[in-house]
N, C-alpha and C positions, 0 to 999 in steps of 0.2 A: 588557433587563438597570438592576440595578437603580443608583440614583446615587451609594446611601453601601452599602457593603456591610458586613454586619453585623458585629456580633462574635459573635466564637466563646462559651459556650456556657462556660467554663473561663474565659473573661477576667472576668466577673462573678461570684467567689465570692459574695458582700453576697447576690445573687439564685441562689446552687442552689436554696433551697427555694420559693420562687417556680418557677425553671423546672422542677421537679420536680410540682410540684402541675399546670405547662401542656401538662406532657408523660404525666402520669397523667391530663388531663381528654378532653384534646383527640388528644393523640396525636405528641404537637410540642411544639414553644417556638418562639410566635410571629416571623417574622424583622423582625415590624414594633419588637414590644421588642426583640429581640436589634441593633436600628441604634438607636433611641431611648439605649439601655444607654449608647453612646459620650459622654451626660453621667447620669449614672446620678440625677442628682437628677428629668431628668425624666421616666424610663421608672418612677421610684419611686411618684410622684405618677401617673405614666396610674395604672401596676396599680393603687393605690389607691384612686382615682377610674375607675376598671372595676371592680374589685369591688362597690364599693361603687352601684353603678349598675349592673349587673347581676344583682346578688345577692344583696341586702339590700332588702331591701321583705315589699312585699301581691301586686305585678303578677308573675303567675305567668312565671319563668323562659324559660320558650317562645315569649310572645308578647313579654317582651319582644326575644328575635335574634330576633324575626320585625317587630320595630320598626328593627330594624337592619337588616335585610335592604331591607328598602324602602327606609328613609331610604337606604341606601347604592349599591340602584338607580336612586334619584329623581337624587343625587351623580354615579350612571356610577364609583365606583371596580367595577374588576373583581376584587379584590383584597381586599375587605372582605363582595364579595355573598360570594367563594367560603368566605370565613371563616366568617359569617352565618349560610350554607346548612351547613354543615358546625357550627356549634352548635345551628343549627335540629333536625337532624337526631339529636345531639348527647342532646336538650334534649324530644327526641318527638314530634317533628312529621316525617309520614309526606311521603314523598318527593311523592305528590301534590297537599300543602298549602302542601311552600316551592316546586314547580313551580307552583302558580293562587295565591300570592304577587302575580303581576304580576299579575291577575285577579281580585286579592281583595272589590272590589263589589260582583259582579254571582257569583263562585264560593261552591256552596251549604256545603263547607270550615271557612266560614270565619264567626263567629254574630256575631251585630251591635254586641256591645263588643271586638270584636275589628276588625271593619271602623273602626269607630270609632277606636281607633286607630292604626290604617295607613292610614287617610286619612291624621289631622294628623301622620303621618311622613312621607305624603308631600310633603304640600301648606310641612309646614315644612319641609324638605330642599330645596323648586326657590333660584334663587337669581328673584327678590327671592322670600325669605318669600312662597306665599302660606297662611296660616294664617291665621285669620281669630274671629272669634267662634263664629259658628255648628259651628264646631268643635269649640272648647270646650263648647260646647249639646253636645253628641253623646255626647260628652267623661261627662261627668254625669248625664249619662242611665244607663255602668255603672260611671264609679268614685270614688271622693271626692277632695278635693284632691292628700292626700296619693300617692295616684294619679298623680293627670293630673301633679303635677312628676315622678317616677318614669321618666310617661313623653316630657315633653317632656324630660330630663335624658339618656336615651337614644336619642332623636333627638341632642338635643345633641354627646353623645356620639359619635358616630357623626360629627352635622361637622367635629372632629376630626381623626379616625381619614379621614376618605374626603380630607381635602386632605391629609394625612402620609405615605395611603401614595398616594395616584395618586401628590402632587406629587415621593412621592423614587422610584416605578416600586419599588414592595419585587417581588422575590419573589418567588414565587407559592408554596408548600412540596407535595409532592406529594400529603398529606391532603385539606385541602381544592380540591384543583384536581379531586384524582379522584370525590370527594362531588359538589365543583357538575357538573361532568359526567355525573357519574349524573341527581342531582334536576334539573338544571336543560335538561338534552340538547333537553326540548320546546319552550324557550324561545328560544336563538339566543344560552343562554351561552356567553362566552371568554375564554380568560387576560387579551384584546390584549397591551401592555405588561409584561404584569407575568408570566410565561413565561422 
C-alpha cells in the first residue's frame, strides 16, 4: 500500500498536456508523478529532467530504457523495473531482450556497446557505487563524452526514481505490471510492495 496516495489527474490542471502525453505514449499516467504533483514544482522539475535525460541526445531510447531497467534491478525497485520493462517494450526491445537484461554480459542479444553501458549502469547503481575507470574505458570504445553524460544521467535519474518509488511504496499501475509479468516472468520478477 502506498504511503501517500497519488492525486487525481484533474487535481493538477497545469499538467493536463503532460498527463495526456503519458497516457498516449505509455497507456497511463504514472502514480509516481501524480504523487509528486502534491508539490507541483517538484513534479514539473522531475518531468523536465526526465524528458531531457531519456528523450534528448544521441544514445538510442531503447538503450536508455534498458539502462534504467538495469539500474532499477541493481537498486531493487520493483515499481521502476516494471515501468522500464514497459518503456523498453514501447521502444522496441523484445520480451526476450528485456528478460535477458539480467544476463546482459553473456546474452547474445546485446552488443558490446550495450554491454558496456549496462555494466556501468549496474555498477553505478550499487551501494556503494562500484563504477571504475575501466568502466569508462569500455564506454569510450563505443560512445563519445556527450553520450557518456547521457548514460550517467540516465543512471542518476533512476537513482532518484528508485529511491522515490521504493520509499513511497508507489502502487504499480496495471499496464506496466502486465508487461513486467509477461516479459520478466522467467526471471522471478514480482511487484512486491507495489501491488
